[in-house]
C-alpha positions in Angstrom: 0.0 0.0 0.0 1.3 3.4 -0.9 0.0 6.8 0.3 0.1 9.0 -2.8 -1.1 12.2 -1.1 -2.7 13.6 2.0 -4.5 16.8 2.9 -7.3 17.7 5.3 -10.3 15.5 4.6 -8.6 13.6 1.8 -6.1 10.8 1.4 -5.1 9.0 -1.8 -3.9 5.4 -1.4 -2.7 3.5 -4.4 -4.7 5.8 -6.6 -8.0 5.6 -4.7 -9.3 8.7 -3.0 -10.8 8.4 0.5 -12.6 11.3 2.2 -12.9 9.6 5.6 -10.6 8.2 8.3 -9.1 4.9 7.3 -7.1 2.0 8.6 -4.4 1.0 6.2 -3.4 -2.7 6.3 -0.6 -4.2 4.3 -3.0 -5.4 1.6 -6.2 -3.4 2.0 -7.9 -0.2 3.3 -10.7 -0.1 5.8 -12.5 3.2 4.9 -15.2 5.1 6.9 -13.5 4.1 10.2 -15.1 5.6 13.3 -14.0 5.7 16.8 -16.0 5.4 20.0 -14.8 8.8 21.2 -13.9 11.1 18.4 -10.2 11.9 18.5 -9.3 9.4 21.3 -8.1 6.0 20.3 -9.4 3.1 22.4 -8.7 -0.7 22.2 -12.3 -1.2 21.0 -11.6 1.0 18.0 -8.8 -1.4 16.8 -10.5 -4.8 16.8 -10.0 -5.3 13.1 -6.3 -4.4 13.6 -6.0 -6.9 16.5 -7.7 -9.6 14.3 -5.1 -9.0 11.6 -2.3 -9.9 14.0 -0.1 -7.0 13.0 3.5 -6.7 14.0 3.7 -2.9 13.7 1.0 -0.3 14.4 1.5 3.3 13.3 -1.1 5.8 14.6 -1.4 9.0 12.7 -2.4 12.1 14.6 -4.6 13.6 11.9 -4.1 16.8 9.9 -4.6 19.0 13.0 -2.8 16.7 15.4 -5.8 16.0 17.5 -5.7 12.2 17.7 -4.7 10.9 21.1 -3.9 7.4 22.2 -5.8 6.7 25.5 -3.6 5.3 28.3 -5.8 2.1 28.4 -4.9 1.6 24.7 -1.2 1.9 25.4 -1.6 -0.6 28.3 -3.7 -3.0 26.2 -1.0 -3.2 23.5 1.8 -3.5 26.1 0.0 -6.6 27.4 -0.8 -5.0 30.8 
């Protein structure tokens, strides 16, 4: 997967334009991704990621830098 371009409200991945938040996997894109609490990332928001048995997780902070990773999410992925 290759991010061709990014700007507020628009991301182009492998030539396809998305106007919503996305989860980018190594072989696919999950578009129209919503979180339980807006700009706070919780473990429940990442169930499809957990199911994919990833080895690396990169969390973007969004165009305005508002995305925050909740402490419970950090602990969840740390195995605590």
